[in-house]
C-alpha positions in Angstrom: -11.2 -13.1 0.2 -9.2 -11.3 3.0 -5.5 -10.6 3.1 -4.1 -9.0 6.2 -1.0 -8.6 8.4 1.2 -6.1 10.2 4.7 -4.9 10.6 6.4 -2.7 13.2 8.7 0.0 11.8 11.2 1.8 14.0 10.1 5.3 12.9 7.6 7.8 14.3 4.0 7.3 13.2 3.8 10.6 11.3 6.9 9.7 9.2 5.4 6.3 8.3 2.0 7.6 7.6 3.2 10.5 5.4 5.6 8.3 3.4 3.0 5.6 2.8 0.2 8.1 2.0 2.1 9.4 -1.0 1.7 6.4 -3.3 4.5 7.9 -5.5 6.9 6.5 -2.9 5.8 2.9 -3.3 8.2 2.0 -6.2 11.0 2.6 -3.6 9.8 -0.4 -1.6 7.6 -2.4 -3.9 9.9 -4.0 -6.5 6.9 -4.9 -8.7 5.7 -1.3 -9.0 7.3 0.4 -12.0 5.6 3.8 -11.6 3.1 5.6 -9.5 1.6 9.0 -10.5 -0.8 11.2 -8.6 -3.7 12.0 -11.0 -5.7 14.4 -8.9 -5.0 18.0 -8.0 -4.5 19.3 -4.5 -3.2 17.9 -1.3 -3.4 14.1 -0.5 -6.6 13.2 1.2 -10.1 11.7 0.6 -10.7 11.4 -3.1 -7.0 11.5 -4.1 -6.3 9.1 -6.9 -3.1 7.5 -8.1 -2.3 5.5 -11.3 0.3 2.8 -10.8 1.9 0.3 -13.2 2.9 -3.1 -12.0 5.3 -5.6 -13.6 5.8 -9.3 -13.4 3.2 -12.1 -13.3 -0.2 -10.6 -13.0 1.2 -7.2 -13.7 -1.4 -4.5 -14.4 -2.3 -0.9 -14.5 -4.3 0.1 -11.5 -6.1 3.1 -10.1 -6.0 3.7 -6.3 -8.5 6.1 -4.7 -8.4 7.1 -1.1 -11.9 6.7 0.5 -10.9 7.6 4.0 -7.9 9.7 5.2 -7.4 10.2 9.0 -3.9 11.4 9.4 -1.9 9.8 11.1 -4.2 6.9 12.0 -5.9 5.4 8.9 -6.1 5.3 5.1 -8.9 3.4 3.4 -8.7 2.9 -0.3 -10.2 1.2 -3.3 -8.0 -0.2 -6.1 -9.3 -1.0 -9.5 -7.5 -3.3 -11.9 -8.6 -5.1 -15.1 -9.5 -8.4 -13.4 -9.8 -7.5 -9.7 -10.9 -4.8 -7.3 -9.4 -4.4 -3.8 -11.0 -2.6 -0.9 -9.1 -2.1 2.3 -7.3 0.0 4.8 -3.9 0.7 6.4 -3.8 1.6 10.1 -0.9 3.2 11.9 -0.5 2.8 15.6 2.2 4.3 17.7 4.0 1.6 19.8 7.1 1.7 22.0 9.2 0.4 19.0 7.9 3.1 16.6 4.8 2.4 14.4 2.7 -0.7 13.9 1.4 -0.7 10.4 -1.6 -3.0 9.8 -3.1 -3.9 6.4 -6.3 -5.5 5.6 -7.4 -6.0 2.0 -10.6 -7.5 0.6 -9.7 -9.0 -2.8 -12.6 -9.2 -5.3 -11.4 -11.0 -8.5 -13.5 -10.9 -11.6 -13.9 -13.1 -14.6 -11.6 -16.1 -14.9 -9.6 -15.0 -11.8 -12.5 -16.0 -9.6 -11.5 -19.7 -10.4 -8.2 -19.1 -8.6 -9.4 -17.6 -5.4 -7.3 -19.6 -2.8 -4.2 -19.3 -5.0 -4.6 -15.5 -5.4 -5.1 -15.2 -1.7 -1.8 -17.0 -0.9 0.1 -15.0 -3.5 -1.5 -11.8 -2.1 -0.4 -12.6 1.4 3.2 -13.3 0.4 3.3 -10.2 -1.8 1.9 -7.9 0.9 4.3 -9.3 3.5 7.3 -8.7 1.1 6.1 -5.1 0.3 5.6 -4.0 3.9 8.9 -5.7 5.1 10.7 -3.8 2.3 9.0 -0.6 3.5 10.4 -1.4 7.0 13.9 -1.8 5.6 13.7 1.4 3.6 12.4 3.5 6.5 14.8 2.0 9.0 17.9 2.4 6.9 19.6 5.6 6.2 16.9 8.0 5.2 16.9 8.4 1.4 16.4 11.9 0.1 12.8 12.9 0.0 11.8 10.7 3.0 9.8 12.5 5.7 11.8 13.2 8.8 15.1 14.0 7.1 
């Protein structure tokens, strides 16, 4: 089942790409993410893995692995959780207003979660929209310390 959408962020594409590519920044704009740690050595790129901890309904530990890394245009990744895998990509496009960030995720629930497919899709769409809208707010507000472009 597919979840997708987009948001325009009034920041240069390199700023948005670099901030999003470092998953350790996600707790700053995703209120459900408690922690995100880089678990591989070296620079961020293909093969980089992160371990994240989510809270709330359906909260889970998850491992994210970058399967494609084309700075500053595209990041493809696979996310593994206990009851679901997610494959997808983020694309970053320069536009007059700044950067158009698009997301497209293929959700693959396992076990009992398969019974709730349409419900999971609706929740996923709402959650992704909230996450990326919050990213827009964070990136367009006063630049917090550690944000690219400061």
